[in-house]
Structures are given as C-alpha cells and as structure tokens.
C-alpha positions as CSV (number, residue, x, y, z in Angstrom):
1,M,-9.7,37.7,18.5
2,E,-7.2,39.0,16.0
3,G,-3.6,39.3,17.4
4,K,-4.4,37.0,20.2
5,G,-3.4,33.3,20.3
6,F,-5.8,30.5,20.7
7,D,-5.9,29.6,24.4
8,V,-6.8,25.9,24.6
9,D,-7.5,26.0,28.4
10,E,-9.9,28.9,28.0
11,Y,-11.6,27.2,25.1
12,I,-12.1,24.0,27.0
13,E,-13.4,25.9,30.0
14,Q,-15.9,27.9,27.9
15,M,-17.1,24.8,25.9
16,A,-17.6,22.8,29.1
17,L,-19.8,25.7,30.5
18,L,-21.7,26.0,27.2
19,L,-22.4,22.3,27.0
20,D,-23.0,21.9,30.7
21,L,-20.3,19.3,30.7
22,H,-18.8,18.5,34.0
23,L,-15.1,17.7,33.1
24,R,-13.5,15.9,36.0
25,D,-10.0,17.0,37.0
26,E,-8.4,13.7,36.2
27,Y,-9.4,14.0,32.5
28,R,-8.6,17.7,32.0
29,D,-4.9,17.2,31.2
30,G,-5.8,14.6,28.6
31,V,-8.4,16.8,27.0
32,V,-6.0,19.7,26.8
33,A,-3.3,17.5,25.3
34,N,-5.7,16.2,22.6
35,F,-6.9,19.8,21.7
36,E,-3.2,20.8,21.4
37,R,-2.7,18.0,18.9
38,I,-5.9,19.0,17.0
39,K,-4.6,22.6,17.0
40,A,-1.3,21.6,15.5
41,I,-2.9,19.5,12.8
42,A,-5.4,22.3,12.0
43,N,-2.5,24.8,11.7
44,L,-0.7,22.5,9.3
45,V,-3.8,22.1,7.1
46,N,-4.7,25.8,7.2
47,S,-1.1,26.8,6.3
48,F,-1.1,24.8,3.1
49,P,-1.3,27.4,0.2
50,L,-4.0,26.9,-2.4
51,P,-3.9,28.5,-5.8
52,E,-6.6,31.1,-6.6
53,E,-7.9,29.2,-9.6
54,I,-9.0,26.1,-7.6
55,E,-12.7,25.5,-7.6
56,V,-14.7,23.8,-4.9
57,A,-16.1,20.4,-6.1
58,P,-19.8,20.0,-5.3
59,I,-19.5,16.2,-5.1
60,F,-16.5,14.3,-3.9
61,E,-15.5,11.5,-6.2
62,P,-12.3,9.6,-5.2
C-alpha cells in the first residue's frame, strides 16, 4: 500500500464485508466523516517526532 493514500470509503466497504455488517445508506456519510476525523487525529499523532533514546515504559504510571 506504499505510495497509495488511505481510501476511507474503500476501508469502510471492506470492513463492512469482513464483519458482515449491513451499513445502511443513511448512516454511511456519518461513518465516513467520523473515519476522516480519526484519520486526521492519527496523522497528527503519528507525525510527532520521538527521539531515538526514548524507551517504552512497561507500566503506565501517571
């Protein structure tokens, strides 16, 4: 999938088939809009640079 953008419509179609989910037409636009928002948030999180010396914490302690 390298060099190809993430197609939200295609993803929703494929996941609906995989999950045997019958997505009604009146909800499809809302589902697409929400996945577009999720995509934008994920791009923001994934674009944040992390230094190489950061280690993963085995236990989260606030």
